[in-house]
N, CA, C and O atoms as CSV, one atom per row, in Angstrom:
chain,resi,resn,atom,element,x,y,z
A,1,UNK,N,N,16.325,29.258,-50.669
A,1,UNK,CA,C,15.481,30.092,-51.474
A,1,UNK,C,C,14.269,29.468,-52.034
A,1,UNK,O,O,14.443,28.444,-52.695
A,2,UNK,N,N,13.122,29.895,-51.887
A,2,UNK,CA,C,11.754,29.470,-52.400
A,2,UNK,C,C,11.456,30.118,-53.528
A,2,UNK,O,O,11.626,31.336,-53.558
A,3,UNK,N,N,10.950,29.422,-54.676
A,3,UNK,CA,C,10.627,30.066,-55.781
A,3,UNK,C,C,9.098,29.592,-55.899
A,3,UNK,O,O,8.756,28.410,-55.865
A,4,UNK,N,N,8.240,30.669,-56.040
A,4,UNK,CA,C,6.855,30.455,-56.276
A,4,UNK,C,C,6.547,30.378,-57.778
A,4,UNK,O,O,6.863,31.293,-58.538
A,5,UNK,N,N,5.875,29.182,-58.217
A,5,UNK,CA,C,5.580,29.150,-59.544
A,5,UNK,C,C,3.985,29.293,-59.625
A,5,UNK,O,O,3.161,28.462,-59.242
A,6,UNK,N,N,3.771,30.389,-60.139
A,6,UNK,CA,C,2.232,30.907,-60.494
A,6,UNK,C,C,1.971,30.463,-61.883
A,6,UNK,O,O,2.778,30.304,-62.800
A,7,UNK,N,N,0.754,30.302,-61.861
A,7,UNK,CA,C,-0.018,30.167,-63.330
A,7,UNK,C,C,0.227,28.683,-63.730
A,7,UNK,O,O,-0.219,28.327,-64.821
A,8,UNK,N,N,0.894,27.777,-62.954
A,8,UNK,CA,C,1.127,26.508,-63.355
A,8,UNK,C,C,0.316,25.442,-62.420
A,8,UNK,O,O,0.079,25.687,-61.237
A,9,UNK,N,N,-0.042,24.370,-62.995
A,9,UNK,CA,C,-0.765,23.265,-62.115
A,9,UNK,C,C,0.196,22.306,-61.629
A,9,UNK,O,O,1.364,22.480,-61.976
A,10,UNK,N,N,-0.122,21.194,-60.790
A,10,UNK,CA,C,0.902,20.526,-60.390
A,10,UNK,C,C,1.426,19.523,-61.454
A,10,UNK,O,O,2.583,19.109,-61.525
A,11,UNK,N,N,0.368,19.192,-62.286
A,11,UNK,CA,C,0.936,18.253,-63.446
A,11,UNK,C,C,1.877,19.041,-64.427
A,11,UNK,O,O,2.792,18.399,-64.942
A,12,UNK,N,N,1.748,20.297,-64.715
A,12,UNK,CA,C,2.808,21.235,-65.414
A,12,UNK,C,C,4.092,21.248,-64.751
A,12,UNK,O,O,5.156,21.111,-65.356
A,13,UNK,N,N,3.969,21.441,-63.307
A,13,UNK,CA,C,5.377,21.400,-62.637
A,13,UNK,C,C,5.976,20.158,-62.508
A,13,UNK,O,O,7.200,20.114,-62.395
A,14,UNK,N,N,5.290,19.096,-62.507
A,14,UNK,CA,C,5.782,17.698,-62.349
A,14,UNK,C,C,6.513,17.538,-63.829
A,14,UNK,O,O,7.693,17.187,-63.855
A,15,UNK,N,N,5.839,17.784,-64.984
A,15,UNK,CA,C,6.376,17.670,-66.250
A,15,UNK,C,C,7.501,18.510,-66.430
A,15,UNK,O,O,8.446,18.023,-67.050
A,16,UNK,N,N,7.591,19.652,-66.023
A,16,UNK,CA,C,8.796,20.580,-66.130
A,16,UNK,C,C,10.023,20.015,-65.438
A,16,UNK,O,O,11.150,20.066,-65.929
A,17,UNK,N,N,9.685,19.396,-64.098
A,17,UNK,CA,C,10.908,18.779,-63.337
A,17,UNK,C,C,11.304,17.405,-64.052
A,17,UNK,O,O,12.493,17.087,-64.064
A,18,UNK,N,N,10.314,16.551,-64.669
A,18,UNK,CA,C,10.691,15.378,-65.293
A,18,UNK,C,C,11.449,15.754,-66.536
A,18,UNK,O,O,12.330,14.990,-66.931
A,19,UNK,N,N,11.172,16.922,-67.220
A,19,UNK,CA,C,11.881,17.119,-68.354
A,19,UNK,C,C,13.390,17.520,-68.244
A,19,UNK,O,O,14.311,17.134,-68.964
A,20,UNK,N,N,13.446,18.530,-66.998
A,20,UNK,CA,C,14.663,18.618,-66.750
A,20,UNK,C,C,15.649,17.532,-66.187
A,20,UNK,O,O,16.872,17.578,-66.319
A,21,UNK,N,N,15.044,16.689,-65.632
A,21,UNK,CA,C,15.652,15.416,-65.072
A,21,UNK,C,C,16.145,14.529,-66.415
A,21,UNK,O,O,17.298,14.098,-66.459
A,22,UNK,N,N,15.418,14.345,-67.248
A,22,UNK,CA,C,15.641,13.713,-68.541
A,22,UNK,C,C,16.801,14.421,-69.149
A,22,UNK,O,O,17.903,13.919,-69.371
A,23,UNK,N,N,16.446,15.594,-69.381
A,23,UNK,CA,C,17.514,16.327,-70.192
A,23,UNK,C,C,19.154,16.138,-69.359
A,23,UNK,O,O,20.194,15.880,-69.965
A,24,UNK,N,N,19.058,16.305,-68.128
A,24,UNK,CA,C,20.356,16.086,-67.446
A,24,UNK,C,C,20.947,14.761,-67.793
A,24,UNK,O,O,22.121,14.648,-68.145
A,25,UNK,N,N,20.105,13.747,-67.687
A,25,UNK,CA,C,20.501,12.422,-67.777
A,25,UNK,C,C,20.963,12.294,-69.292
A,25,UNK,O,O,22.040,11.744,-69.523
A,26,UNK,N,N,20.284,12.721,-70.196
A,26,UNK,CA,C,20.549,12.656,-71.644
A,26,UNK,C,C,22.178,13.273,-71.866
A,26,UNK,O,O,23.068,12.630,-72.421
A,27,UNK,N,N,22.312,14.455,-71.384
A,27,UNK,CA,C,23.433,15.234,-71.315
A,27,UNK,C,C,24.713,14.875,-70.318
A,27,UNK,O,O,25.791,15.468,-70.354
A,28,UNK,N,N,24.423,13.933,-69.545
A,28,UNK,CA,C,25.519,13.695,-68.584
A,28,UNK,C,C,26.948,13.405,-69.122
A,28,UNK,O,O,27.119,12.826,-70.195
A,29,UNK,N,N,27.925,13.814,-68.361
A,29,UNK,CA,C,29.331,13.352,-69.005
A,29,UNK,C,C,29.808,12.013,-68.774
A,29,UNK,O,O,29.691,11.513,-67.655
A,30,UNK,N,N,30.269,11.466,-69.610
A,30,UNK,CA,C,30.825,10.104,-69.708
A,30,UNK,C,C,32.353,10.133,-69.077
A,30,UNK,O,O,33.102,11.100,-68.937
A,31,UNK,N,N,32.550,8.801,-68.757
A,31,UNK,CA,C,34.091,8.832,-68.253
A,31,UNK,C,C,35.009,9.372,-69.351
A,31,UNK,O,O,36.036,9.941,-68.983
A,32,UNK,N,N,34.778,9.269,-70.532
A,32,UNK,CA,C,35.707,9.738,-71.692
A,32,UNK,C,C,35.703,11.406,-71.762
A,32,UNK,O,O,36.685,12.037,-72.153
A,33,UNK,N,N,34.529,11.995,-71.353
A,33,UNK,CA,C,34.302,13.405,-71.177
A,33,UNK,C,C,35.218,13.953,-70.105
A,33,UNK,O,O,35.790,15.033,-70.254
A,34,UNK,N,N,35.370,13.125,-68.908
A,34,UNK,CA,C,35.949,13.590,-67.813
A,34,UNK,C,C,37.383,13.329,-67.719
A,34,UNK,O,O,38.080,13.964,-66.929
A,35,UNK,N,N,37.887,12.367,-68.536
A,35,UNK,CA,C,39.210,11.984,-68.549
A,35,UNK,C,C,40.146,12.981,-68.587
A,35,UNK,O,O,41.004,13.108,-67.714
A,36,UNK,N,N,40.024,13.800,-69.676
A,36,UNK,CA,C,41.015,14.939,-69.996
A,36,UNK,C,C,41.101,15.935,-68.756
A,36,UNK,O,O,42.167,16.437,-68.399
A,37,UNK,N,N,39.964,16.159,-68.176
A,37,UNK,CA,C,39.960,17.119,-67.040
A,37,UNK,C,C,40.529,16.485,-65.775
A,37,UNK,O,O,40.906,17.198,-64.845
A,38,UNK,N,N,40.599,15.072,-65.724
A,38,UNK,CA,C,41.370,14.464,-64.550
A,38,UNK,C,C,42.988,14.609,-64.903
A,38,UNK,O,O,43.822,15.014,-64.094
A,39,UNK,N,N,43.261,14.208,-66.241
A,39,UNK,CA,C,44.546,14.481,-66.508
A,39,UNK,C,C,45.195,15.834,-66.416
A,39,UNK,O,O,46.412,15.964,-66.293
A,40,UNK,N,N,44.267,16.934,-66.486
A,40,UNK,CA,C,44.706,18.305,-66.396
A,40,UNK,C,C,44.936,18.473,-64.909
A,40,UNK,O,O,46.018,18.926,-64.535
A,41,UNK,N,N,43.986,18.138,-64.020
A,41,UNK,CA,C,44.092,18.304,-62.676
A,41,UNK,C,C,45.283,17.497,-62.081
A,41,UNK,O,O,46.073,18.067,-61.328
A,42,UNK,N,N,45.422,16.249,-62.386
A,42,UNK,CA,C,46.319,15.249,-61.623
A,42,UNK,C,C,47.711,15.471,-62.207
A,42,UNK,O,O,48.700,15.563,-61.480
A,43,UNK,N,N,47.770,15.558,-63.611
A,43,UNK,CA,C,49.121,15.727,-64.295
A,43,UNK,C,C,49.548,16.989,-64.963
A,43,UNK,O,O,50.624,17.173,-65.532
A,44,UNK,N,N,48.572,17.833,-64.820
A,44,UNK,CA,C,48.855,19.249,-65.344
A,44,UNK,C,C,49.092,19.063,-66.873
A,44,UNK,O,O,50.081,19.516,-67.450
A,45,UNK,N,N,48.082,18.345,-67.487
A,45,UNK,CA,C,48.322,18.112,-69.076
A,45,UNK,C,C,47.387,19.000,-69.536
A,45,UNK,O,O,46.262,19.020,-69.036
A,46,UNK,N,N,47.763,19.878,-70.595
A,46,UNK,CA,C,46.832,20.624,-71.187
A,46,UNK,C,C,45.838,20.028,-72.064
A,46,UNK,O,O,46.206,19.337,-73.014
A,47,UNK,N,N,44.639,20.233,-71.828
A,47,UNK,CA,C,43.434,19.546,-72.676
A,47,UNK,C,C,43.332,20.353,-74.009
A,47,UNK,O,O,44.062,21.325,-74.202
A,48,UNK,N,N,42.389,19.921,-74.948
A,48,UNK,CA,C,42.164,20.454,-76.046
A,48,UNK,C,C,41.538,21.786,-75.891
A,48,UNK,O,O,41.108,22.068,-74.773
A,49,UNK,N,N,41.433,22.579,-76.775
A,49,UNK,CA,C,40.923,23.923,-76.963
A,49,UNK,C,C,39.607,24.202,-76.276
A,49,UNK,O,O,39.435,25.186,-75.555
A,50,UNK,N,N,38.628,23.233,-76.548
A,50,UNK,CA,C,37.415,23.275,-75.876
A,50,UNK,C,C,37.501,23.383,-74.591
A,50,UNK,O,O,37.073,24.360,-73.978
A,51,UNK,N,N,38.117,22.295,-74.006
A,51,UNK,CA,C,38.064,22.084,-72.517
A,51,UNK,C,C,39.052,23.143,-71.789
A,51,UNK,O,O,38.819,23.488,-70.630
A,52,UNK,N,N,40.074,23.605,-72.453
A,52,UNK,CA,C,40.895,24.615,-72.022
A,52,UNK,C,C,40.097,26.105,-71.804
A,52,UNK,O,O,40.373,26.885,-70.892
A,53,UNK,N,N,39.064,26.328,-72.822
A,53,UNK,CA,C,38.169,27.450,-72.568
A,53,UNK,C,C,37.253,27.209,-71.446
A,53,UNK,O,O,37.026,28.131,-70.662
A,54,UNK,N,N,36.726,26.105,-71.301
A,54,UNK,CA,C,35.688,25.714,-70.238
A,54,UNK,C,C,36.569,25.989,-68.934
A,54,UNK,O,O,36.212,26.884,-68.168
A,55,UNK,N,N,37.563,25.333,-68.704
A,55,UNK,CA,C,38.277,25.452,-67.493
A,55,UNK,C,C,38.828,26.767,-67.121
A,55,UNK,O,O,39.015,27.096,-65.950
A,56,UNK,N,N,39.122,27.620,-68.288
A,56,UNK,CA,C,39.295,29.034,-68.106
A,56,UNK,C,C,38.335,29.930,-67.895
A,56,UNK,O,O,38.598,31.112,-67.671
A,57,UNK,N,N,36.923,29.379,-67.953
A,57,UNK,CA,C,35.700,30.162,-67.702
A,57,UNK,C,C,35.596,31.237,-68.937
A,57,UNK,O,O,35.323,32.418,-68.721
A,58,UNK,N,N,35.825,30.749,-70.174
A,58,UNK,CA,C,35.812,31.568,-71.242
A,58,UNK,C,C,34.558,30.837,-72.064
A,58,UNK,O,O,34.645,29.852,-72.796
A,59,UNK,N,N,33.460,31.547,-71.756
A,59,UNK,CA,C,32.068,30.872,-72.271
A,59,UNK,C,C,32.064,31.090,-73.747
A,59,UNK,O,O,31.623,30.214,-74.491
A,60,UNK,N,N,32.569,32.300,-74.242
A,60,UNK,CA,C,32.507,32.570,-75.779
A,60,UNK,C,C,33.332,31.718,-76.513
A,60,UNK,O,O,32.988,31.257,-77.602
A,61,UNK,N,N,34.435,31.476,-75.962
A,61,UNK,CA,C,35.641,30.736,-76.532
A,61,UNK,C,C,34.898,29.158,-76.546
A,61,UNK,O,O,34.754,28.512,-77.584
A,62,UNK,N,N,34.519,28.745,-75.362
A,62,UNK,CA,C,34.015,27.391,-75.322
A,62,UNK,C,C,32.800,27.214,-76.404
A,62,UNK,O,O,32.804,26.258,-77.179
A,63,UNK,N,N,32.026,27.944,-76.408
A,63,UNK,CA,C,30.885,27.861,-77.302
A,63,UNK,C,C,31.416,27.871,-78.891
A,63,UNK,O,O,30.805,27.279,-79.781
A,64,UNK,N,N,32.434,28.502,-79.073
A,64,UNK,CA,C,32.853,28.661,-80.327
A,64,UNK,C,C,33.644,27.411,-80.709
A,64,UNK,O,O,33.656,27.061,-81.890
A,65,UNK,N,N,34.279,26.744,-79.816
A,65,UNK,CA,C,35.163,25.569,-80.077
A,65,UNK,C,C,34.392,24.192,-79.904
A,65,UNK,O,O,34.786,23.088,-80.281
A,66,UNK,N,N,33.184,24.503,-79.241
A,66,UNK,CA,C,32.345,23.084,-79.148
A,66,UNK,C,C,31.936,22.407,-80.406
A,66,UNK,O,O,31.577,23.031,-81.405
A,67,UNK,N,N,31.997,21.181,-80.332
A,67,UNK,CA,C,31.303,20.516,-81.320
A,67,UNK,C,C,29.658,20.506,-80.861
A,67,UNK,O,O,29.367,21.097,-79.822
A,68,UNK,N,N,28.746,19.930,-81.530
A,68,UNK,CA,C,27.304,20.030,-81.252
A,68,UNK,C,C,27.209,19.282,-79.957
A,68,UNK,O,O,26.582,19.786,-79.026
A,69,UNK,N,N,27.804,18.086,-79.831
A,69,UNK,CA,C,27.622,17.324,-78.587
A,69,UNK,C,C,28.126,18.224,-77.355
A,69,UNK,O,O,27.348,18.518,-76.447
A,70,UNK,N,N,29.192,18.561,-77.363
A,70,UNK,CA,C,29.768,19.423,-76.440
A,70,UNK,C,C,29.113,20.778,-75.974
A,70,UNK,O,O,29.085,21.167,-74.806
A,71,UNK,N,N,28.611,21.413,-77.021
A,71,UNK,CA,C,27.907,22.643,-76.950
A,71,UNK,C,C,26.752,22.508,-76.021
A,71,UNK,O,O,26.542,23.401,-75.200
A,72,UNK,N,N,25.891,21.324,-76.097
A,72,UNK,CA,C,24.820,21.045,-75.279
A,72,UNK,C,C,25.306,20.595,-73.781
A,72,UNK,O,O,24.525,20.605,-72.829
A,73,UNK,N,N,26.508,20.248,-73.684
A,73,UNK,CA,C,26.986,19.809,-72.381
A,73,UNK,C,C,27.791,20.722,-71.642
A,73,UNK,O,O,28.562,20.297,-70.781
A,74,UNK,N,N,27.667,22.166,-71.944
A,74,UNK,CA,C,28.490,23.189,-71.337
A,74,UNK,C,C,28.139,23.179,-69.815
A,74,UNK,O,O,29.046,23.181,-68.982
A,75,UNK,N,N,26.988,23.169,-69.496
A,75,UNK,CA,C,26.262,23.243,-68.111
A,75,UNK,C,C,27.147,22.189,-67.382
A,75,UNK,O,O,27.904,22.437,-66.443
A,76,UNK,N,N,26.918,20.886,-68.000
A,76,UNK,CA,C,27.541,19.696,-67.235
A,76,UNK,C,C,28.977,19.840,-66.903
A,76,UNK,O,O,29.442,19.479,-65.822
A,77,UNK,N,N,29.747,20.435,-67.961
A,77,UNK,CA,C,31.165,20.594,-67.716
A,77,UNK,C,C,31.218,21.431,-66.544
A,77,UNK,O,O,31.867,21.009,-65.587
A,78,UNK,N,N,30.582,22.666,-66.451
A,78,UNK,CA,C,30.871,23.780,-65.404
A,78,UNK,C,C,30.427,23.147,-64.185
A,78,UNK,O,O,31.173,23.266,-63.213
A,79,UNK,N,N,29.363,22.503,-64.053
A,79,UNK,CA,C,28.849,21.564,-62.791
A,79,UNK,C,C,29.766,20.637,-62.321
A,79,UNK,O,O,29.928,20.493,-61.109
A,80,UNK,N,N,30.408,19.966,-63.173
A,80,UNK,CA,C,31.550,18.865,-62.894
A,80,UNK,C,C,32.627,19.593,-62.118
A,80,UNK,O,O,33.017,19.254,-61.001
A,81,UNK,N,N,33.123,20.749,-62.899
A,81,UNK,CA,C,34.215,21.527,-62.313
A,81,UNK,C,C,33.847,22.167,-60.969
A,81,UNK,O,O,34.679,22.085,-60.065
A,82,UNK,N,N,32.862,22.700,-60.780
A,82,UNK,CA,C,32.440,23.387,-59.551
A,82,UNK,C,C,32.452,22.476,-58.438
A,82,UNK,O,O,32.926,22.795,-57.348
A,83,UNK,N,N,31.884,21.218,-58.708
A,83,UNK,CA,C,31.704,20.234,-57.689
A,83,UNK,C,C,32.705,19.224,-57.411
A,83,UNK,O,O,32.633,18.556,-56.379
A,84,UNK,N,N,33.672,19.060,-58.295
A,84,UNK,CA,C,34.847,18.057,-58.121
A,84,UNK,C,C,36.334,18.482,-58.359
A,84,UNK,O,O,37.299,17.772,-58.076
A,85,UNK,N,N,36.395,19.679,-58.893
A,85,UNK,CA,C,37.702,20.198,-59.271
A,85,UNK,C,C,38.135,21.233,-58.363
A,85,UNK,O,O,37.333,22.157,-58.225
A,86,UNK,N,N,39.320,21.305,-57.647
A,86,UNK,CA,C,39.660,22.374,-56.785
A,86,UNK,C,C,39.564,23.661,-57.489
A,86,UNK,O,O,39.931,23.792,-58.657
A,87,UNK,N,N,39.027,24.695,-56.717
A,87,UNK,CA,C,38.847,25.964,-57.296
A,87,UNK,C,C,40.196,26.663,-57.796
A,87,UNK,O,O,40.197,27.426,-58.762
A,88,UNK,N,N,41.374,26.336,-57.044
A,88,UNK,CA,C,42.675,27.000,-57.610
A,88,UNK,C,C,43.028,26.554,-58.753
A,88,UNK,O,O,43.993,27.171,-59.204
A,89,UNK,N,N,42.635,25.715,-59.422
A,89,UNK,CA,C,43.097,25.290,-60.841
A,89,UNK,C,C,42.138,25.453,-61.946
A,89,UNK,O,O,42.266,24.988,-63.078
A,90,UNK,N,N,41.075,26.224,-61.457
A,90,UNK,CA,C,40.162,26.465,-62.821
A,90,UNK,C,C,39.413,27.755,-62.286
A,90,UNK,O,O,39.356,28.095,-61.104
A,91,UNK,N,N,38.865,28.393,-63.337
A,91,UNK,CA,C,37.958,29.439,-63.135
A,91,UNK,C,C,38.179,30.913,-63.781
A,91,UNK,O,O,37.397,31.862,-63.814
A,92,UNK,N,N,39.644,30.780,-64.338
A,92,UNK,CA,C,40.108,31.877,-64.901
A,92,UNK,C,C,41.219,31.331,-65.756
A,92,UNK,O,O,41.723,30.230,-65.531
A,93,UNK,N,N,41.679,32.304,-66.971
A,93,UNK,CA,C,42.787,31.872,-67.579
A,93,UNK,C,C,44.040,31.955,-66.985
A,93,UNK,O,O,44.959,31.276,-67.444
A,94,UNK,N,N,44.237,32.796,-65.889
A,94,UNK,CA,C,45.289,32.989,-64.817
A,94,UNK,C,C,45.408,31.740,-64.150
A,94,UNK,O,O,46.512,31.207,-64.036
A,95,UNK,N,N,44.328,31.202,-63.678
A,95,UNK,CA,C,44.465,29.869,-62.726
A,95,UNK,C,C,44.794,28.713,-63.620
A,95,UNK,O,O,45.567,27.831,-63.248
A,96,UNK,N,N,44.182,28.707,-64.867
A,96,UNK,CA,C,44.485,27.636,-65.848
A,96,UNK,C,C,45.955,27.518,-66.064
A,96,UNK,O,O,46.562,26.461,-65.894
A,97,UNK,N,N,46.614,28.846,-66.517
A,97,UNK,CA,C,47.968,28.798,-67.083
A,97,UNK,C,C,48.907,28.651,-65.790
A,97,UNK,O,O,49.936,28.010,-66.003
A,98,UNK,N,N,48.728,29.139,-64.475
A,98,UNK,CA,C,49.400,28.818,-63.395
A,98,UNK,C,C,49.497,27.517,-62.949
A,98,UNK,O,O,50.502,27.047,-62.417
A,99,UNK,N,N,48.306,26.839,-63.190
A,99,UNK,CA,C,48.413,25.453,-62.751
A,99,UNK,C,C,49.244,24.490,-63.841
A,99,UNK,O,O,49.909,23.516,-63.489
A,100,UNK,N,N,49.123,24.838,-64.930
A,100,UNK,CA,C,49.839,24.144,-66.010
A,100,UNK,C,C,51.595,24.644,-65.805
A,100,UNK,O,O,52.492,23.836,-66.044
A,101,UNK,N,N,51.803,25.659,-65.472
A,101,UNK,CA,C,53.150,26.131,-65.339
A,101,UNK,C,C,53.646,25.696,-64.106
A,101,UNK,O,O,54.851,25.442,-64.095
A,102,UNK,N,N,53.030,25.548,-63.074
A,102,UNK,CA,C,53.413,24.850,-61.808
A,102,UNK,C,C,53.982,23.526,-61.963
A,102,UNK,O,O,55.051,23.182,-61.458
A,103,UNK,N,N,53.127,22.691,-62.778
A,103,UNK,CA,C,53.332,21.475,-63.309
A,103,UNK,C,C,54.831,21.437,-64.037
A,103,UNK,O,O,55.725,20.656,-63.714
A,104,UNK,N,N,54.910,22.337,-64.978
A,104,UNK,CA,C,56.134,22.232,-65.844
A,104,UNK,C,C,57.240,22.661,-65.163
A,104,UNK,O,O,58.321,22.212,-65.545
A,105,UNK,N,N,57.219,23.558,-64.085
A,105,UNK,CA,C,58.307,24.114,-63.319
A,105,UNK,C,C,58.761,22.908,-62.363
A,105,UNK,O,O,59.967,22.741,-62.179
A,106,UNK,N,N,57.965,22.193,-61.843
A,106,UNK,CA,C,58.416,20.958,-61.090
A,106,UNK,C,C,59.208,19.964,-61.803
A,106,UNK,O,O,60.102,19.318,-61.256
A,107,UNK,N,N,58.864,19.841,-63.075
A,107,UNK,CA,C,59.599,18.816,-63.978
A,107,UNK,C,C,61.017,19.285,-64.132
A,107,UNK,O,O,61.939,18.505,-64.369
A,108,UNK,N,N,61.152,20.465,-64.005
A,108,UNK,CA,C,62.604,21.038,-64.353
A,108,UNK,C,C,63.550,21.105,-63.117
A,108,UNK,O,O,64.670,21.600,-63.247
A,109,UNK,N,N,63.122,20.616,-61.919
A,109,UNK,CA,C,63.887,21.046,-60.719
A,109,UNK,C,C,64.776,19.963,-60.388
A,109,UNK,O,O,65.533,20.059,-59.422
């Protein structure tokens, strides 16, 4: 997909791209941010309310539960889930609950 930027000169386009890169670097997720997601995926441990909402694809709930730092990182969390977490365990409340339940069911066998 090609996007044509009209009304912007090369310097303005370069500035816009560099600002986006700087913003992504500033808001990138740390190992501490990712750890509860990995525990959820690997061990089926329910994360806190904010990440539960993010994993369940509930933007309104996630925004309401986020602190200032995480509110600014919502995109990065979704980007991480999309690129590194199997789609069958995130993306809806049903997928989230089923993933947790499957782990609990296997513990009782």
